[in-house]
C-alpha positions in Angstrom: 94.3 81.4 70.7 90.8 82.4 72.3 88.5 84.3 70.1 85.2 85.7 70.2 84.9 85.6 74.1 83.5 88.1 76.4 85.9 88.3 79.6 85.4 90.6 82.3 88.5 91.4 83.9 88.1 92.3 87.8 91.2 92.6 90.2 93.2 95.2 92.6 94.6 97.3 90.1 92.5 100.3 88.8 92.5 101.2 85.1 93.9 104.5 86.0 96.8 103.1 87.8 99.9 105.3 87.3 102.6 102.4 87.3 102.9 99.5 85.3 100.0 96.9 85.5 99.9 92.9 84.6 96.3 93.4 84.7 95.8 96.0 82.4 98.4 94.8 80.0 96.6 91.3 80.1 93.1 92.8 79.6 94.9 94.5 76.2 96.1 91.4 75.3 92.7 89.7 75.7 90.9 92.7 73.7 92.8 92.1 70.5 90.4 89.1 69.7 87.6 89.0 72.4 85.3 91.7 74.1 86.9 92.9 77.5 85.1 94.6 80.2 87.9 96.0 82.8 86.1 96.3 86.1 88.0 98.8 88.7 87.6 97.7 92.4 84.8 99.5 94.1 85.7 102.5 96.3 85.3 101.8 100.0 84.2 104.2 102.8 87.8 104.6 104.5 89.8 105.4 101.2 87.0 107.8 100.1 87.4 109.5 103.5 91.4 109.3 104.0 92.2 110.0 100.0 89.3 112.1 99.8 91.8 114.6 98.1 93.2 112.2 95.2 92.1 112.7 91.7 91.1 109.0 91.7 89.1 109.1 94.9 87.2 112.3 93.3 86.5 110.8 89.9 85.1 107.8 91.8 82.9 109.7 93.9 81.3 111.7 90.9 80.6 108.5 89.3 79.1 107.1 92.5 77.0 110.8 92.5 76.4 109.9 88.9 77.9 113.1 87.7 80.2 111.5 85.3 79.4 108.4 83.3 80.9 105.0 85.3 81.2 102.8 81.8 83.5 104.1 79.4 84.6 102.7 75.7 88.4 102.3 75.2 87.8 100.7 71.6 85.3 98.3 70.0 86.5 95.2 72.1 87.5 97.1 75.5 85.6 98.8 78.0 86.2 100.2 81.6 83.7 100.2 84.4 83.8 102.8 87.1 81.4 101.3 89.7 78.7 103.7 91.2 78.8 101.9 94.4 80.3 102.8 97.7 81.1 99.8 99.9 82.3 99.4 103.6 85.5 98.5 104.9 85.4 95.7 106.2 88.8 93.9 106.4 89.6 94.6 109.7 86.7 92.9 111.2 86.9 90.1 113.2 86.2 87.1 113.6 86.2 85.8 110.1 82.5 84.8 110.0 81.7 88.7 110.8 84.1 89.8 108.1 82.6 87.4 105.6 79.0 88.5 106.7 79.5 92.2 105.5 81.7 91.3 102.5 79.2 89.1 101.4 76.9 92.2 101.4 79.6 94.2 99.7 79.9 91.5 97.1 76.5 91.8 96.1 76.5 95.5 95.7 79.4 95.2 93.7 77.9 92.4 91.5 75.0 94.2 90.8 76.9 97.0 89.3 78.8 94.6 87.2 75.5 92.9 86.0 74.0 96.5 84.6 77.2 96.8 82.8 76.7 93.3 81.5 73.3 93.8 80.2 74.0 96.9 78.5 77.1 95.4 76.5 75.0 92.1 75.9 78.1 90.1 77.6 76.8 86.7 77.5 78.0 83.4 78.3 81.2 85.2 79.8 84.4 84.2 81.4 85.7 86.1 84.6 89.6 86.6 85.3 90.2 87.5 88.7 93.3 89.3 89.4 94.5 88.5 92.5 91.5 90.1 94.8 90.3 88.1 97.2 87.9 90.6 99.2 86.0 92.5 96.9 85.9 90.1 94.3 85.1 86.9 96.5 81.7 86.1 95.9 81.5 87.1 92.0 81.6 83.9 90.9 78.4 82.9 92.5 76.7 85.9 91.9 77.7 86.1 88.2 77.6 83.0 87.2 80.4 82.7 84.9 80.9 80.0 82.4 84.6 79.7 83.6 86.3 81.4 86.7 89.7 82.2 86.8 92.1 83.4 89.5 95.4 84.8 88.6 98.2 84.5 91.2 100.8 87.2 90.5 102.1 88.0 94.4 101.8 86.3 97.3 99.7 89.0 98.8 99.6 87.1 102.4 103.0 88.4 102.8 101.5 92.0 103.7 99.6 92.4 106.8 96.8 94.0 105.4 95.7 90.9 103.1 97.4 88.5 105.7 94.6 89.3 107.7 91.6 87.7 106.3 93.5 86.2 103.3 95.1 83.2 105.4 91.2 81.8 105.3 89.8 83.9 102.3 92.5 83.0 99.6 92.8 78.9 99.8 89.0 79.2 99.8 89.2 81.1 96.7 91.9 79.3 95.2 89.6 75.9 95.8 86.4 77.0 94.4 87.4 78.8 91.0 87.7 76.5 88.0 91.1 77.3 87.0 94.1 79.4 88.9 97.2 80.8 86.7 100.5 81.9 87.8 103.2 84.0 86.9 105.7 82.2 88.5 106.5 78.5 89.2 106.8 79.4 92.9 103.0 81.0 92.9 101.9 77.9 90.6 103.0 75.3 93.2 101.3 77.7 96.0 97.8 77.7 94.4 98.5 74.0 93.5 98.1 72.9 97.1 94.2 74.2 96.8 93.4 73.8 93.4 94.7 71.0 91.0 93.7 72.9 87.8 97.2 75.5 88.5 99.3 76.5 85.8 102.2 78.6 85.4 101.6 80.8 82.8 104.9 83.0 82.7 105.3 86.9 82.6 105.3 89.3 80.4 106.5 92.6 79.7 106.4 95.9 77.9 109.7 95.4 75.6 111.0 98.8 74.9 112.6 99.9 71.4 116.5 99.1 70.7 118.8 101.1 72.9 120.7 103.3 70.5 117.0 105.1 69.4 117.5 106.7 73.3 119.0 109.9 74.1 120.4 110.5 77.9 117.6 112.2 79.8 118.3 116.0 80.7 118.3 115.0 84.5 120.9 112.6 83.8 123.3 114.2 81.9 125.6 115.8 84.8 125.6 112.8 87.0 129.0 111.4 86.9 129.6 107.8 86.0 129.3 105.2 87.2 125.8 104.9 87.5 123.8 102.2 89.3 119.9 102.6 88.3 116.7 101.2 89.7 113.5 102.0 87.9 110.2 101.3 89.8 107.9 102.1 92.6 110.3 102.8 95.4 108.3 100.7 98.4 109.9 100.0 101.8 107.9 96.5 101.7 109.8 95.7 98.9 113.2 96.9 98.3 116.0 96.8 100.8 116.7 100.3 102.0 119.8 99.3 104.2 121.4 97.6 101.2 121.1 100.6 99.4 122.4 102.7 102.3 125.3 100.0 102.3 125.7 100.4 98.3 126.4 104.0 98.7 128.3 104.6 102.2 131.0 102.1 101.0 131.3 103.3 97.2 130.9 107.1 97.6 132.2 107.8 94.0 129.4 105.2 92.6 126.2 107.5 92.1 122.6 105.6 92.7 119.6 107.0 90.6 116.3 106.0 91.7 113.4 106.6 89.3 110.0 106.1 90.7 107.5 107.2 93.1 108.6 107.0 96.6 106.4 105.7 100.1 106.5 107.5 103.1 109.5 105.4 104.3 111.6 106.2 101.2 110.6 109.9 101.5 111.8 110.3 105.0 114.9 107.6 104.6 118.7 108.8 104.8 118.9 108.1 101.3 117.9 111.6 100.8 120.8 113.5 102.4 123.7 111.0 100.3 125.2 113.2 98.0 125.6 110.1 95.7 121.9 109.4 95.9 119.6 111.2 93.2 115.9 110.7 92.9 114.3 111.6 89.8 110.8 111.3 90.9 107.9 109.4 88.9 108.4 109.3 85.0 105.9 108.4 82.0 106.3 104.8 81.0 107.7 105.7 77.5 110.3 107.7 79.1 111.9 104.9 81.2 114.0 103.0 78.5 115.8 106.2 78.0 116.7 106.2 82.1 117.5 102.3 82.1 119.8 103.0 78.8 121.8 105.7 80.9 122.4 103.5 83.8 126.0 101.2 83.7 124.5 98.4 86.0 120.7 98.3 86.5 119.5 96.6 90.1 116.7 95.2 91.7 117.6 95.6 95.3 114.4 93.3 96.7 114.2 92.4 100.2 113.9 88.4 100.6 110.4 88.3 102.7 107.4 86.1 102.0 106.0 88.9 99.8 108.7 89.0 97.4 110.5 85.2 97.1 108.0 84.1 94.5 107.6 87.3 93.1 108.1 87.8 89.2 110.2 90.9 88.8 109.0 92.4 85.4 111.3 95.0 85.9 114.2 92.4 85.0 113.2 91.4 81.6 112.6 95.4 81.2 116.3 95.8 81.9 117.4 92.7 80.0 115.3 93.8 77.0 118.0 96.9 76.7 121.0 94.2 77.0 121.7 96.2 80.3 123.5 94.2 82.8 121.5 93.6 86.3 122.2 92.9 89.8 119.6 91.2 92.0 118.9 89.5 95.1 118.6 85.5 94.7 115.2 84.3 94.9 113.5 81.3 93.9 111.7 83.9 90.8 115.0 84.7 90.2 116.4 81.5 89.6 115.0 81.4 86.1 117.4 84.4 85.3 120.6 82.7 86.5 122.2 82.7 83.3 121.7 86.7 82.4 121.6 88.4 85.6 124.7 88.7 88.6 122.7 86.9 91.5 123.6 87.9 95.4 122.7 85.9 98.5 123.7 89.0 100.9 124.3 92.6 101.2 128.2 92.4 100.7 128.1 90.1 98.0 125.6 92.1 96.0 128.1 95.0 96.2 130.6 92.5 94.9 128.2 91.6 92.1 128.0 95.3 91.0 131.7 96.0 91.0 132.0 92.6 88.9 129.3 93.9 86.5 131.0 97.5 86.3 134.4 95.7 85.3 132.4 93.3 82.7 133.6 94.2 79.3 131.7 94.8 76.1 130.5 91.3 74.8 128.0 91.9 71.6 126.9 88.1 72.5 126.2 88.4 76.0 124.2 92.0 75.2 122.0 89.9 72.3 121.5 87.1 74.7 120.4 89.2 77.4 117.7 90.7 74.9 116.6 87.8 73.3 116.0 86.1 76.3 113.7 89.1 77.7 112.0 89.1 74.2 110.7 85.7 75.2 108.8 87.3 77.7 105.7 89.0 75.8 102.6 89.5 77.0 101.4 87.7 73.7 103.2 84.6 74.9 102.2 84.8 78.3 98.2 85.5 77.2 98.8 82.4 74.9 99.5 80.3 77.9 96.4 81.5 79.7 94.0 80.7 76.9 95.7 77.0 76.6 95.0 76.5 80.3 91.1 78.4 79.4 90.6 76.1 76.6 91.8 73.1 78.3 89.4 73.7 81.6 86.8 74.5 79.3 86.7 71.3 77.7 86.9 69.6 80.9 84.2 71.5 82.2 81.7 70.6 79.1 82.6 66.8 79.2 81.8 67.0 83.1 78.7 68.7 82.3 77.7 66.1 79.6 78.4 63.1 82.1 75.9 64.6 84.4 
């Protein structure tokens, strides 16, 4: 256990994000025994223009204009910072040295804001924990000078065009220079270890719902006939196989496909919306989701298998299993961890076969309990304990190294 430390958390996911967030959950766990400053990424100029009407952007502009306080207290040990600076959108710049020049300028503006919050909160001798952000946080280690710098890899972000543009150079450089890398899967640990020998798999945590018998079927699901094949989470075309979903509902018209979560533009315009046996129920609050999962006959994660997803730890699988549900997913490196508890398919035809097999599975209390117990082992407490062990080991190594020098 790491106690009494000051930890600054930076990264991609803002505090006011409306979906589940590894970074937020880790920060909350950190704050049980340490003082934590959670820093939102600064607003960049293109986002300020393109998303000007969104509440998140409006709030950040108010902070920048000093019309709203940027440093907020969540509790006695947790603070959230909304930076009062606007940075330039530099990811499109080429060649790399030109991008790097302007990105360093952005980082200096950002670091100045964080340093001011550090002084206000009297954060001394702190740890810098970076959640997968390789652009806006690239130089914070050099500028803020933490006693320990940690990079958290939870996604193979180079699988997306945006991050790949500069990330092919930037992420290896980031991994090489930080003191410690922690990853939420064996696949990502192996990737990090190519560049940094101090790389560890710290597993994944999840938000565990209460026992299934406490949930009532949501009102918008009562009239949907069975069997119900369900998915809960963001509906993103970069991660989910829409063609697979179309094939499922076309080949099995008596199955009802229920999709719960926000849609990207591709999903909004997809042919799924004209299928009679597909039900889009929209976004729900996190505390509502277990009731939906509990109402499914089979839970699915219709993941595309691509560079972005192959090593990605799907936390929703744990959330399904925590309710003892039958689950079908595509087989990936990360999913092999679940092979004893989840029906894994290698292609679209096999996926439909596995759903059929799951639907025909008779109730078995031991299997249900095994699924629930397996998910219960993947708590944020366990994952953060692994992060703490890695931090403590690396801090000890750095102390010994400094004494020798």
